[in-house]
C-alpha positions in Angstrom: 16.1 10.5 62.3 12.5 9.3 61.1 11.6 13.0 59.8 14.9 12.1 58.0 13.1 8.8 56.7 9.5 10.6 56.2 10.5 13.0 53.8 13.1 10.5 52.2 10.5 8.1 51.5 7.7 11.2 51.1 10.8 11.8 47.7 10.9 8.6 46.3 7.7 8.2 46.2 7.5 11.4 44.3 10.4 10.3 42.2 8.3 7.1 40.9 5.1 8.5 40.4 6.8 11.2 37.9 8.3 8.0 36.4 5.0 6.1 36.6 4.3 9.5 34.2 6.6 10.4 32.8 6.4 6.3 30.5 2.9 6.8 30.3 2.9 9.5 28.2 5.9 8.3 26.7 3.9 5.3 25.6 1.0 7.4 24.4 2.9 10.1 22.2 4.7 6.4 20.5 0.7 4.5 20.7 -0.4 8.4 18.5 2.8 8.3 15.5 1.8 4.1 14.6 -2.2 6.1 14.3 -2.2 9.3 12.5 -2.0 8.2 8.9 1.0 6.2 8.8 2.2 3.2 8.3 1.1 1.0 11.1 -2.7 2.1 10.9 -2.9 1.8 6.7 -1.2 -1.3 6.9 -4.7 -2.9 9.1 -6.7 -0.7 8.0 -6.1 -1.3 4.0 -8.6 -2.6 2.0 -10.1 -4.2 -1.9 -12.3 -0.7 -2.9 -14.1 -1.2 -6.5 -16.7 1.1 -6.0 -15.4 4.9 -6.9 -17.2 8.3 -6.6 -16.6 10.7 -8.9 -14.8 12.7 -7.7 -11.1 13.0 -10.0 -8.1 12.8 -8.1 -5.3 15.5 -7.2 -2.6 15.7 -9.5 -0.3 15.9 -6.6 -2.0 12.9 -4.4 -0.8 11.1 -8.4 2.2 12.2 -7.5 2.8 10.9 -4.5 1.7 7.1 -4.9 4.0 7.1 -7.7 6.6 8.2 -5.4 5.7 5.4 -3.0 5.9 3.3 -4.7 8.9 2.9 -6.4 10.0 3.4 -2.9 9.6 -0.6 -2.9 12.9 -2.6 -2.2 13.9 -4.2 -5.0 16.7 -7.0 -4.8 20.5 -5.5 -5.6 18.5 -2.2 -6.4 17.7 -3.0 -10.0 14.9 -1.4 -10.0 12.8 -3.3 -12.9 9.3 -1.5 -12.2 7.9 0.6 -15.6 4.8 2.5 -14.8 1.6 3.1 -16.6 -1.0 5.7 -15.6 -3.8 5.3 -17.6 -6.4 7.8 -17.5 -8.1 8.5 -20.3 -11.6 6.9 -20.2 -12.0 5.6 -22.9 -8.8 3.0 -22.5 -10.1 2.8 -19.2 -12.8 1.0 -20.8 -10.6 -0.7 -22.8 -8.8 -1.8 -20.3 -11.8 -3.4 -18.1 -12.3 -5.4 -22.0 -9.3 -6.8 -22.2 -9.3 -8.2 -18.0 -12.0 -8.7 -17.2 -11.3 -9.1 -12.9 -10.7 -5.7 -13.7 -14.3 -4.5 -14.7 -13.4 -1.7 -12.1 -11.0 0.0 -14.1 -14.4 1.8 -15.9 -15.8 3.8 -13.5 -12.3 4.2 -11.7 -11.0 7.8 -11.9 -7.3 6.1 -13.4 -5.9 2.5 -13.7 -1.9 2.1 -12.6 -0.1 -1.1 -14.4 2.6 -2.4 -12.1 5.2 -3.7 -15.2 8.4 -5.5 -14.7 11.3 -5.2 -17.2 12.6 -8.6 -18.0 16.5 -7.4 -19.0 16.6 -5.3 -15.9 16.2 -8.2 -13.5 15.2 -11.2 -15.3 15.0 -13.7 -11.6 13.3 -11.5 -9.4 11.2 -8.7 -11.4 7.6 -9.9 -10.0 8.9 -9.8 -6.7 10.1 -7.0 -6.6 6.9 -5.2 -8.9 4.5 -6.9 -5.8 6.4 -5.3 -3.8 5.7 -1.7 -5.7 2.4 -3.1 -5.5 1.9 -3.3 -1.9 3.4 0.5 -1.8 0.8 2.1 -4.6 -1.8 0.5 -2.2 -0.7 1.7 1.2 -0.1 5.3 -0.4 -3.2 5.1 -1.8 -5.3 4.2 2.0 -3.1 6.5 3.3 -4.7 9.9 1.0 -7.8 8.6 1.7 -8.4 6.4 -1.8 -9.4 3.8 -2.5 -7.5 0.6 -4.6 -7.6 -3.1 -5.6 -4.8 -5.4 -7.1 -5.8 -7.5 -10.5 -3.8 -10.2 -11.2 -2.8 -9.7 -15.4 0.2 -12.1 -15.7 0.9 -14.8 -15.8 -2.3 -14.9 -18.2 -0.4 -14.5 -22.1 -3.2 -13.5 -22.9 -4.0 -10.5 -21.2 0.1 -9.9 -21.2 -0.5 -9.9 -24.9 -3.2 -7.5 -25.2 -2.3 -5.5 -22.8 1.4 -4.9 -24.8 -0.3 -4.4 -27.8 -3.3 -1.8 -26.6 -0.6 0.4 -24.9 2.7 -0.8 -27.3 4.5 -2.0 -24.3 7.9 -2.8 -25.2 8.6 -6.5 -25.3 10.8 -7.1 -22.9 7.8 -5.0 -20.5 5.0 -7.9 -18.5 2.2 -5.9 -17.3 2.3 -7.5 -13.6 -1.5 -6.0 -12.7 -3.7 -3.2 -12.8 -4.4 -1.0 -9.9 -7.4 1.2 -10.4 -7.9 3.9 -7.8 -10.9 6.6 -7.5 -12.2 8.1 -3.6 -14.3 5.2 -2.4 -18.0 5.1 -3.5 -18.7 4.5 -0.2 -17.0 3.6 3.3 -16.0 0.0 3.5 -14.2 -1.4 6.9 -11.4 -4.0 6.3 -11.1 -7.2 6.4 -9.4 -8.8 9.9 -6.9 -11.7 8.6 -4.5 -12.0 11.6 -4.8 -15.4 12.3 -2.0 -16.7 14.9 -2.4 -20.6 14.0 0.2 -19.4 10.7 2.2 -18.4 12.9 5.3 -20.8 13.2 7.9 -19.7 15.0 11.8 -21.8 14.9 9.6 -24.7 13.7 6.5 -26.3 12.0 
């Protein structure tokens, strides 16, 4: 009887060790999947990059960034966004003059202007285009590119000048400018999480 109990105890112990090992491997796999250059890692590592190298951005990366941008959610799936990609150096310099807060454009390899069409969604075009912008920034981070969000709207002067310079239709409003390029130097993301700003169930 003692021998049977001993054998059973050994089998049970072995089973417990196997379960713990499998669970640890599963957790390790999940951790690796979340830090392989996708979602979570890109979100926490995203930073505003304002200095760029002379290295050109490959066309396939530009295409990927635009696809990611347009994968954003939108109210009632109306997708009111229009995206203008600026790669011409003279136009990038002019863009920096029109919007001094986006002066980084003159040294960028390109700038993306995210616009909203008010005739498609008059109420929610801003929210929808902000979602597009964040997707673009995260995609840039994933592809080892640097970018920064520079506001245009609601400055009437900037909106007017950009609309005129790029021949935008009257119903299309430029929300922001995103200068982009390979980072000139390595930059670290800022730690922004603040538990004091989290409120559960009530203020």
